[in-house]
LUMLUMPA-648184 format. One record per residue: x, y, z of N, C-alpha, C in turn; residue in one letter. Coordinates in steps of 0.02 Angstrom, whole numbers, padded with zeros to 5 digits, always signed. Layout:
XYZXYZXYZA/...
//
This chain:
+00042-00060+00000+00000+00000+00000+00044+00063+00000M/+00030+00108-00045+00067+00170-00049+00019+00227-00035I/+00030+00263+00021-00014+00317+00043+00020+00383+00028V/-00013+00427-00008+00012+00494-00022-00023+00543+00024F/+00015+00580+00063-00014+00633+00105+00007+00700+00076I/-00041+00741+00058-00026+00807+00031-00084+00855+00046Y/-00072+00919+00032-00123+00968+00050-00124+01031+00009G/-00076+01038-00039-00073+01098-00080-00081+01079-00154T/-00098+01129-00194-00106+01116-00265-00039+01098-00298T/+00015+01130-00276+00081+01114-00305+00100+01042-00290A/+00087+01018-00230+00100+00948-00214+00060+00902-00259E/-00004+00918-00268-00047+00875-00309-00020+00871-00381A/+00001+00928-00408+00026+00930-00477+00088+00886-00484I/+00133+00889-00435+00197+00853-00440+00190+00779-00421K/+00141+00764-00380+00130+00694-00360+00089+00657-00412I/+00046+00692-00449+00001+00660-00496+00036+00614-00546A/+00093+00633-00576+00125+00586-00623+00146+00521-00590P/+00164+00523-00526+00184+00462-00490+00122+00419-00478V/+00068+00450-00455+00007+00412-00442-00020+00380-00506I/-00019+00418-00561-00044+00390-00624-00004+00329-00646R/+00062+00333-00639+00104+00277-00659+00094+00216-00614R/+00084+00228-00550+00070+00172-00504+00003+00139-00522L/-00047+00179-00536-00112+00151-00556-00106+00111-00620R/-00067+00136-00668-00058+00100-00731-00026+00031-00720D/+00011+00024-00666+00044-00039-00651+00006-00081-00599R/-00056-00059-00585-00099-00098-00541-00081-00095-00467G/-00045-00043-00447-00025-00036-00377-00079+00000-00337V/-00094-00025-00278-00145+00005-00236-00117+00068-00202Q/-00153+00123-00210-00132+00186-00179-00191+00216-00140T/-00174+00258-00093-00224+00299-00059-00199+00371-00056Q/-00248+00417-00052-00232+00488-00046-00264+00515+00018Q/-00221+00539+00063-00245+00571+00125-00227+00645+00119W/-00276+00688+00125-00263+00759+00113-00277+00801+00176I/-00238+00854+00182-00245+00900+00239-00282+00963+00221T/-00295+00973+00156-00330+01033+00133-00295+01097+00156M/-00229+01097+00155-00192+01159+00169-00216+01213+00121Q/-00226+01193+00059-00265+01232+00011-00334+01198+00009H/-00387+01236+00014-00454+01205+00020-00485+01192-00048T/-00531+01236-00069-00567+01223-00131-00520+01220-00191E/-00464+01255-00189-00416+01253-00244-00387+01183-00252A/-00374+01149-00197-00346+01081-00200-00398+01033-00229L/-00459+01037-00205-00512+00993-00230-00521+01001-00305V/-00518+01064-00328-00526+01078-00399-00470+01048-00440K/-00408+01057-00417-00351+01032-00456-00348+00955-00455V/-00371+00924-00401-00373+00851-00399-00418+00824-00454M/-00475+00858-00464-00520+00837-00517-00490+00848-00586G/-00456+00904-00595-00425+00919-00659-00370+00870-00677Q/-00335+00845-00626-00279+00799-00637-00301+00726-00641L/-00366+00714-00631-00390+00646-00633-00372+00604-00572G/-00359+00637-00516-00339+00602-00456-00398+00572-00418L/-00458+00596-00434-00517+00569-00401-00527+00596-00331G/-00570+00563-00293-00585+00584-00225-00532+00559-00176E/-00518+00598-00124-00471+00575-00073-00499+00516-00034P/-00456+00473-00010-00477+00417+00032-00490+00440+00103D/-00450+00486+00127-00458+00514+00194-00445+00589+00192I/-00489+00627+00223-00479+00698+00233-00458+00708+00305V/-00394+00723+00316-00367+00730+00383-00393+00794+00415I/-00396+00848+00376-00421+00912+00400-00450+00950+00341A/-00497+00994+00355-00527+01037+00303-00496+01106+00308H/-00430+01110+00299-00397+01174+00309-00408+01197+00380G/-00415+01262+00390-00430+01291+00456-00505+01302+00460A/-00541+01249+00480-00615+01252+00484-00645+01272+00417K/-00618+01243+00364-00645+01256+00297-00611+01312+00260G/-00566+01348+00293-00531+01404+00261-00460+01383+00241R/-00434+01411+00186-00363+01400+00170-00320+01435+00222P/-00259+01411+00231-00215+01439+00283-00185+01504+00259L/-00198+01558+00296-00173+01624+00277-00129+01656+00330R/-00131+01632+00391-00092+01662+00444-00079+01613+00499G/-00044+01636+00551-00024+01592+00605-00083+01562+00643S/-00137+01600+00651-00195+01574+00685-00227+01516+00646K/-00230+01524+00581-00257+01470+00539-00213+01408+00543D/-00147+01418+00544-00101+01361+00549-00111+01325+00615V/-00120+01363+00669-00131+01332+00735-00195+01292+00736L/-00249+01321+00709-00313+01285+00706-00307+01221+00665T/-00276+01226+00608-00264+01169+00563-00223+01116+00598W/-00168+01136+00629-00125+01089+00663-00159+01053+00721G/-00201+01090+00757-00239+01060+00813-00288+01008+00787T/-00320+01023+00731-00366+00975+00700-00330+00911+00680T/-00271+00918+00650-00232+00860+00628-00210+00818+00688I/-00188+00852+00741-00167+00816+00801-00225+00775+00831A/-00284+00805+00831-00343+00769+00856-00361+00710+00812G/-00356+00719+00747-00370+00663+00700-00322+00605+00712W/-00258+00621+00721-00208+00569+00731-00220+00533+00797L/-00236+00570+00848-00249+00540+00914-00308+00492+00911R/-00361+00511+00875-00421+00470+00871-00411+00408+00827R/-00370+00413+00776-00367+00361+00725-00302+00319+00725N/-00255+00336+00767-00190+00304+00765-00194+00228+00775R/-00228+00206+00827-00232+00135+00842-00267+00097+00786K/-00321+00125+00761-00359+00091+00707-00316+00085+00644R/-00281+00138+00626-00240+00135+00566-00182+00086+00574L/-00151+00085+00632-00096+00039+00643-00119-00034+00638K/-00182-00045+00658-00208-00114+00657-00233-00135+00588A/-00251-00087+00546-00283-00105+00482-00240-00095+00420T/-00190-00051+00422-00149-00040+00364-00104-00101+00352L/-00094-00121+00289-00050-00178+00274+00021-00166+00300P/+00056-00221+00313+00124-00216+00340+00172-00181+00292D/+00158-00186+00227+00204-00157+00178+00183-00086+00157N/+00149-00050+00201+00127+00018+00186+00184+00068+00192T/+00187+00115+00146+00234+00170+00150+00195+00235+00141V/+00215+00287+00176+00184+00352+00168+00232+00395+00126I/+00205+00426+00074+00245+00468+00029+00225+00541+00039V/+00275+00583+00049+00263+00656+00053+00306+00690+00000V/+00290+00753-00013+00325+00789-00066+00348+00858-00041H/+00410+00874-00056+00433+00942-00051+00442+00971+00018G/+00418+01033+00026+00436+01072+00084+00378+01112+00113D/+00318+01084+00110+00261+01118+00139+00250+01097+00211T/+00205+01132+00245+00188+01111+00313+00156+01042+00312M/+00120+01026+00258+00091+00959+00252+00144+00906+00244T/+00200+00923+00213+00256+00875+00208+00279+00854+00278S/+00285+00904+00322+00305+00890+00391+00252+00848+00426V/+00189+00867+00417+00133+00829+00447+00134+00757+00423V/+00143+00746+00358+00142+00678+00332+00199+00635+00359G/+00258+00665+00364+00315+00628+00392+00304+00611+00465A/+00273+00658+00501+00260+00646+00572+00207+00591+00581Y/+00155+00592+00539+00104+00540+00542+00136+00472+00529I/+00180+00468+00479+00214+00405+00466+00252+00381+00527A/+00287+00426+00559+00326+00408+00619+00280+00383+00674K/+00224+00416+00686+00178+00397+00739+00144+00331+00724R/+00136+00315+00660+00105+00251+00641+00157+00195+00634L/+00220+00212+00644+00272+00162+00638+00285+00139+00567G/+00273+00185+00519+00280+00168+00448+00339+00205+00417L/+00369+00176+00365+00421+00212+00329+00392+00271+00291P/+00434+00321+00280+00412+00381+00244+00459+00395+00186C/+00432+00401+00127+00471+00417+00067+00460+00491+00051A/+00515+00527+00040+00512+00599+00028+00533+00614-00044H/+00485+00638-00084+00499+00658-00152+00523+00731-00151I/+00572+00746-00194+00604+00812-00197+00643+00826-00133E/+00680+00776-00111+00719+00780-00050+00788+00810-00063A/+00819+00834-00010+00888+00856-00012+00900+00927-00035G/+00848+00964-00054+00857+01033-00075+00875+01075-00014L/+00924+01118-00020+00946+01161+00034+00967+01229+00007R/+00942+01282+00038+00964+01349+00019+01025+01370+00059S/+01037+01338+00116+01092+01356+00160+01074+01410+00209G/+01013+01436+00206+00991+01489+00252+00920+01474+00273N/+00909+01458+00337+00843+01437+00358+00791+01493+00352W/+00815+01555+00345+00768+01612+00339+00741+01620+00268R/+00775+01592+00219+00756+01601+00149+00762+01535+00111H/+00709+01507+00084+00641+01532+00094+00612+01508+00160P/+00571+01549+00190+00540+01531+00254+00465+01523+00244F/+00434+01470+00271+00463+01417+00313+00488+01356+00275P/+00491+01361+00209+00505+01301+00169+00572+01268+00186E/+00623+01308+00199+00688+01279+00215+00685+01239+00279E/+00650+01264+00329+00641+01227+00391+00601+01163+00379L/+00548+01170+00340+00504+01112+00327+00544+01054+00297D/+00584+01069+00245+00619+01015+00211+00673+00983+00255R/+00702+01023+00298+00753+00995+00343+00721+00949+00395R/+00663+00970+00420+00627+00928+00469+00606+00862+00438I/+00578+00866+00378+00557+00805+00343+00617+00759+00332V/+00674+00788+00315+00733+00749+00302+00756+00708+00362G/+00741+00731+00422+00760+00693+00482+00713+00635+00495T/+00653+00637+00467+00604+00584+00480+00595+00535+00423M/+00612+00556+00362+00603+00512+00304+00652+00454+00306A/+00630+00398+00277+00673+00338+00274+00698+00324+00203T/+00664+00354+00154+00687+00350+00084+00685+00421+00056V/+00738+00440+00022+00745+00509-00002+00754+00509-00078H/+00705+00538-00114+00710+00543-00187+00735+00613-00205Y/+00797+00618-00226+00829+00682-00238+00827+00701-00312T/+00810+00764-00328+00802+00784-00398+00866+00808-00433P/+00920+00817-00395+00981+00844-00425+01042+00814-00392S/+01099+00821-00426+01162+00796-00397+01179+00833-00333E/+01166+00898-00331+01180+00936-00270+01137+00913-00212E/+01073+00902-00226+01028+00876-00174+01051+00808-00149A/+01076+00768-00194+01102+00702-00175+01163+00709-00130T/+01207+00755-00147+01266+00767-00105+01247+00793-00035R/+01194+00833-00033+01172+00859+00032+01151+00804+00080N/+01131+00747+00053+01108+00691+00094+01159+00633+00094L/+01221+00649+00083+01273+00598+00076+01279+00553+00137A/+01262+00579+00195+01269+00540+00257+01206+00499+00273K/+01155+00505+00232+01093+00469+00245+01089+00405+00202R/+01050+00359+00225+01039+00297+00189+00979+00304+00143K/+00974+00259+00094+00916+00254+00049+00903+00320+00012N/+00955+00346-00018+00950+00407-00059+00949+00385-00132V/+00897+00406-00168+00888+00386-00238+00886+00448-00282V/+00933+00454-00328+00936+00511-00374+00887+00500-00431Y/+00840+00548-00439+00787+00540-00489+00800+00577-00555T/+00858+00609-00561+00876+00643-00623+00826+00698-00642Y/+00800+00732-00593+00753+00787-00607+00694+00786-00561G/+00652+00836-00570+00593+00848-00530+00532+00816-00564N/+00486+00789-00526+00426+00760-00557+00385+00813-00594T/+00399+00877-00581+00366+00930-00620+00381+00922-00694A/+00438+00893-00711+00455+00880-00782+00404+00834-00814L/+00386+00781-00778+00336+00734-00804+00268+00768-00808D/+00253+00812-00761+00189+00848-00762+00183+00889-00826A/+00239+00914-00851+00238+00953-00914+00240+00906-00974V/+00286+00858-00974+00294+00815-01033+00234+00770-01045L/+00197+00755-00993+00136+00715-01002+00084+00752-01044D/+00095+00818-01055+00048+00857-01095+00065+00855-01169H/+00121+00825-01187+00137+00818-01258+00185+00871-01283G/+00183+00884-01348+00233+00926-01381+00226+00999-01361D/+00282+01035-01372+00285+01106-01356+00246+01147-01407Q/+00209+01196-01382+00173+01242-01426+00219+01298-01449A/+00199+01334-01501+00238+01390-01526+00223+01454-01488G/+00263+01505-01502+00252+01570-01470+00186+01600-01492A/+00157+01641-01449+00093+01673-01464+00103+01727-01517A/+00051+01740-01556+00054+01794-01605+00064+01862-01572D/+00031+01871-01515+00038+01933-01477+00079+01917-01414D/+00142+01938-01411+00186+01920-01355+00158+01941-01287P/+00172+01902-01237+00152+01918-01169+00198+01883-01120F/+00202+01911-01060+00240+01880-01007+00193+01856-00952G/+00216+01807-00914+00177+01778-00859+00212+01795-00793V/+00172+01816-00745+00197+01832-00678+00159+01792-00627V/+00195+01755-00586+00164+01718-00530+00209+01728-00469L/+00185+01768-00421+00222+01783-00360+00176+01769-00301L/+00192+01719-00262+00144+01697-00212+00174+01675-00145H/+00240+01671-00140+00269+01645-00079+00259+01693-00020R/+00254+01664+00038+00240+01703+00099+00294+01757+00109Y/+00357+01740+00099+00411+01788+00112+00406+01848+00065E/+00375+01840+00007+00365+01896-00039+00302+01934-00022F/+00246+01899-00018+00181+01931-00007+00179+01968+00060I/+00218+01945+00109+00218+01977+00176+00265+02037+00179S/+00294+02057+00123+00341+02114+00120+00310+02168+00075N/+00267+02212+00103+00230+02260+00062+00274+02305+00019P/+00330+02328+00045+00373+02373+00007+00402+02337-00053Q/+00424+02275-00043+00451+02236-00098+00398+02223-00151L/+00337+02209-00129+00282+02197-00176+00271+02260-00219V/+00266+02318-00186+00254+02381-00222+00310+02396-00271D/+00372+02388-00249+00429+02403-00292+00432+02354-00351D/+00415+02292-00339+00415+02242-00392+00362+02257-00444T/+00302+02272-00421+00248+02288-00468+00266+02349-00509I/+00295+02400-00478+00315+02460-00514+00367+02444-00568A/+00414+02399-00552+00464+02379-00601+00433+02339-00658S/+00385+02296-00641+00353+02255-00693+00313+02298-00742L/+00290+02357-00720+00254+02401-00765+00297+02426-00822Q/+00363+02416-00817+00409+02436-00871+00417+02382-00924Q/+00381+02328-00918+00387+02272-00965+00374+02294-01037S/+00414+02270-01084+00402+02287-01155+00342+02252-01185P/+00316+02201-01152+00256+02166-01176+00205+02163-01119V/+00141+02154-01135+00090+02148-01082+00104+02088-01037P/+00083+02094-00975+00095+02042-00925+00029+02014-00899L/+00028+01949-00888-00029+01915-00856-00008+01896-00785R/-00038+01929-00737-00022+01918-00666-00072+01870-00637L/-00049+01811-00617-00093+01759-00591-00104+01768-00517I/-00167+01768-00496-00183+01777-00425-00227+01720-00401V/-00225+01709-00335-00271+01662-00303-00294+01692-00237D/-00326+01652-00195-00355+01680-00134-00301+01703-00086V/-00239+01680-00094-00186+01697-00047-00152+01763-00064Y/-00145+01778-00127-00107+01838-00145-00149+01893-00178N/-00212+01878-00193-00253+01925-00232-00257+01994-00199R/-00276+01998-00136-00286+02063-00104-00223+02105-00104E/-00167+02074-00086-00103+02111-00084-00083+02136-00152T/-00088+02094-00203-00066+02113-00270-00114+02164-00302L/-00178+02157-00289-00226+02205-00317-00214+02275-00288E/-00201+02279-00223-00187+02344-00192-00124+02376-00221K/-00072+02335-00229-00009+02361-00256-00018+02382-00329S/-00055+02343-00366-00067+02360-00437-00105+02425-00443L/-00154+02436-00400-00192+02499-00402-00148+02559-00388A/-00100+02551-00343-00054+02606-00326-00004+02620-00382K/+00011+02570-00422+00065+02577-00472+00045+02623-00529S/-00019+02623-00546-00043+02669-00598-00026+02649-00669G/+00006+02593-00680+00025+02572-00748-00030+02533-00782G/-00017+02514-00845-00068+02478-00883-00041+02415-00917D/+00019+02393-00897+00049+02335-00929+00027+02269-00899R/-00005+02271-00841-00020+02210-00804-00095+02197-00802I/-00114+02137-00821-00184+02115-00816-00187+02056-00767T/-00232+02061-00719-00241+02007-00671-00284+01952-00702I/-00262+01889-00694-00302+01832-00714-00305+01782-00657I/-00360+01745-00651-00366+01696-00597-00321+01636-00609P/-00307+01600-00556-00266+01540-00560-00298+01491-00610K/-00257+01461-00652-00281+01416-00705-00275+01343-00684L/-00308+01299-00721-00294+01228-00713-00222+01216-00734S/-00193+01161-00712-00123+01148-00730-00116+01139-00805H/-00164+01105-00837-00162+01096-00910-00159+01164-00945D/-00204+01209-00925-00207+01275-00957-00144+01315-00942A/-00118+01308-00881-00058+01346-00863+00002+01323-00904F/+00009+01258-00913+00065+01232-00953+00060+01257-01025V/+00000+01256-01053-00009+01280-01121+00008+01354-01126E/-00009+01393-01074+00008+01464-01074+00084+01474-01070M/+00117+01434-01028+00190+01438-01023+00223+01426-01090L/+00198+01376-01126+00229+01357-01190+00226+01412-01242K/+00178+01458-01236+00172+01511-01285+00193+01580-01257S/+00215+01582-01194+00235+01646-01163+00303+01669-01188A/+00315+01734-01183+00381+01762-01199+00430+01752-01143S/+00406+01756-01081+00449+01747-01022+00406+01738-00961F/+00439+01722-00905+00404+01713-00841+00444+01749-00786V/+00407+01781-00741+00436+01807-00679+00398+01772-00622V/+00434+01737-00579+00400+01696-00529+00444+01685-00468T/+00414+01664-00413+00452+01642-00355+00438+01568-00341D/+00411+01533-00390+00392+01463-00382+00448+01416-00403S/+00467+01371-00358+00517+01321-00375+00492+01272-00427G/+00428+01255-00424+00399+01209-00473+00401+01238-00543G/+00385+01302-00549+00387+01334-00615+00459+01340-00639I/+00506+01348-00593+00577+01349-00613+00595+01285-00649Q/+00574+01229-00623+00589+01164-00655+00555+01159-00723A/+00493+01182-00727+00456+01179-00790+00488+01225-00842E/+00507+01286-00821+00538+01333-00867+00605+01309-00892S/+00644+01277-00847+00709+01250-00868+00699+01198-00922A/+00649+01157-00915+00634+01106-00966+00616+01138-01032L/+00574+01189-01030+00549+01221-01091+00599+01269-01123L/+00652+01288-01086+00699+01337-01112+00671+01407-01112G/+00620+01419-01071+00585+01483-01070+00622+01534-01027L/+00636+01594-01053+00668+01645-01012+00630+01658-00948P/+00664+01653-00891+00630+01655-00827+00673+01692-00776T/+00641+01736-00738+00673+01768-00681+00642+01740-00618L/+00683+01710-00574+00660+01686-00510+00667+01743-00460I/+00611+01770-00439+00611+01829-00395+00612+01807-00322H/+00670+01784-00301+00680+01762-00233+00749+01784-00209R/+00758+01784-00144+00823+01801-00115+00874+01746-00130K/+00852+01684-00123+00895+01626-00138+00851+01573-00171T/+00884+01525-00202+00848+01467-00227+00888+01405-00211T/+00854+01353-00192+00886+01290-00177+00891+01245-00238E/+00864+01269-00295+00863+01229-00355+00908+01259-00408Q/+00947+01216-00440+00995+01240-00490+00971+01236-00561G/+00912+01206-00573+00888+01195-00641+00885+01261-00680E/+00919+01262-00738+00914+01318-00783+00954+01380-00765G/+00981+01384-00704+01018+01443-00683+01080+01451-00728I/+01089+01510-00756+01145+01523-00800+01132+01503-00872G/+01074+01474-00884+01055+01454-00952+00996+01498-00974R/+00936+01479-00955+00878+01520-00972+00846+01551-00910N/+00877+01541-00852+00848+01565-00789+00898+01607-00751I/+00874+01662-00723+00916+01706-00682+00881+01716-00614V/+00921+01720-00561+00895+01732-00494+00902+01807-00479L/+00848+01839-00457+00850+01911-00444+00883+01930-00379S/+00880+01885-00329+00901+01901-00261+00865+01963-00235E/+00805+01975-00261+00764+02033-00245+00797+02099-00266W/+00842+02095-00313+00875+02155-00341+00833+02178-00400D/+00800+02236-00392+00755+02260-00444+00792+02280-00508L/+00856+02295-00501+00896+02309-00561+00902+02247-00604G/+00907+02189-00573+00909+02127-00611+00842+02114-00645R/+00789+02132-00611+00722+02123-00640+00714+02166-00703L/+00731+02230-00698+00723+02274-00756+00772+02254-00812T/+00831+02231-00793+00879+02207-00844+00852+02146-00880G/+00821+02101-00843+00791+02042-00873+00736+02062-00922F/+00693+02109-00903+00638+02130-00945+00663+02159-01011L/+00721+02191-01010+00746+02222-01071+00786+02175-01115S/+00806+02116-01088+00851+02072-01126+00832+01998-01119D/+00769+01984-01105+00749+01914-01093+00758+01870-01154Y/+00751+01899-01214+00752+01857-01275+00820+01823-01284E/+00873+01853-01259+00939+01823-01266+00947+01759-01225S/+00900+01747-01180+00904+01689-01136+00863+01630-01161M/+00830+01637-01217+00785+01584-01240+00824+01524-01267R/+00800+01464-01250+00828+01401-01274+00771+01355-01295H/+00789+01302-01329+00738+01253-01347+00723+01205-01291G/+00671+01165-01300+00652+01115-01251+00709+01065-01242L/+00725+01051-01179+00779+01004-01163+00749+00941-01132E/+00733+00894-01174+00699+00833-01150+00748+00789-01111R/+00730+00772-01049+00776+00731-01008+00779+00659-01032P/+00834+00625-01015+00842+00555-01033+00800+00509-00989E/+00787+00532-00927+00752+00490-00879+00687+00524-00856H/+00639+00484-00837+00577+00509-00807+00584+00502-00731S/+00585+00559-00695+00590+00555-00622+00534+00513-00591P/+00474+00519-00618+00418+00481-00590+00427+00406-00601S/+00453+00387-00660+00466+00316-00673+00517+00288-00623D/+00569+00327-00609+00621+00304-00562+00591+00294-00493I/+00549+00340-00471+00517+00335-00405+00471+00274-00402I/+00431+00265-00453+00384+00208-00455+00422+00142-00454V/+00474+00137-00496+00513+00075-00498+00544+00060-00429D/+00568+00112-00396+00601+00101-00331+00550+00082-00277D/+00492+00115-00276+00441+00098-00227+00419+00025-00234L/+00410+00004-00296+00389-00066-00309+00445-00114-00290I/+00507-00096-00306+00564-00139-00290+00572-00148-00214A/+00551-00099-00176+00555-00103-00103+00497-00143-00073R/+00452-00166-00115+00397-00208-00092+00334-00172-00072G/+00330-00107-00088+00271-00069-00068+00215-00074-00119Y/+00227-00104-00176+00176-00106-00228+00138-00170-00231G/+00142-00212-00180+00109-00278-00183+00051-00281-00133H/
//
């Protein structure tokens, strides 16, 4: 039995290729969700063909997505109560060969690893070993991934550097990339550039959204874009970005709602460039050869850096420089030799979890 515990849309997108491949091979899986993202997660699960969850551990913070420390406390208390009530039953009923799989660096990743520990089950960590070297950036993701690393028993690392970071740990498996690559390649061939050029902007991390001055300065710089921009918003960043956009007074930026992953990938394939703070999109952009600026202080991922991707380090001069010269960074699609999801599936089955 392979149990996936997740709670965000990004986790669902990156886990979906693994779940699909396991299903294709007749392996029994379950999905336990924490609803860290609420209605957005349910929507994306349907779009990805993941179906209904087997267990809902929590409904976010009493039905709300997590937006602040109070919501996190409410959510965490709910999860603790669920585990206390169900621990004995789950230990008695889950097959002996059960493994719990978590992904990345979210609070749900920590929750899933802890649940595995309390149930006496092994925990497999996808996208393991990433380190920025500074626990403050990105926060809380850097802390989350380090905590999960201490509890996981199998570590699926997406890069050589991530593999080196876990050199002292056992059961480290190099997957030759991020499962986000499969999430893109499963969509088929690359589309051409749009007739009317446009850029895509997705800025949503807590460390960015919680810094009003940085948000305002960034939006003001983006208004200098040579092509129109599509700014993607959701329930977490909409209010902050709309206020900043209203103050900027420019006309280069149009707000659009969060898209399905299928629609988002198709938009990426025809975009002129991307400005984002998303690690998942960094992996996708590196694959597509799409000019991309990662608007973060640091990044734990090396994909595409120095090729078609530049890190801003929150330096607005780098942002404006990128906007004026992004075309020089364009490359073609770089199809990987290996499928990260195939490697993970093969390893899980080889360890006896697929029977």
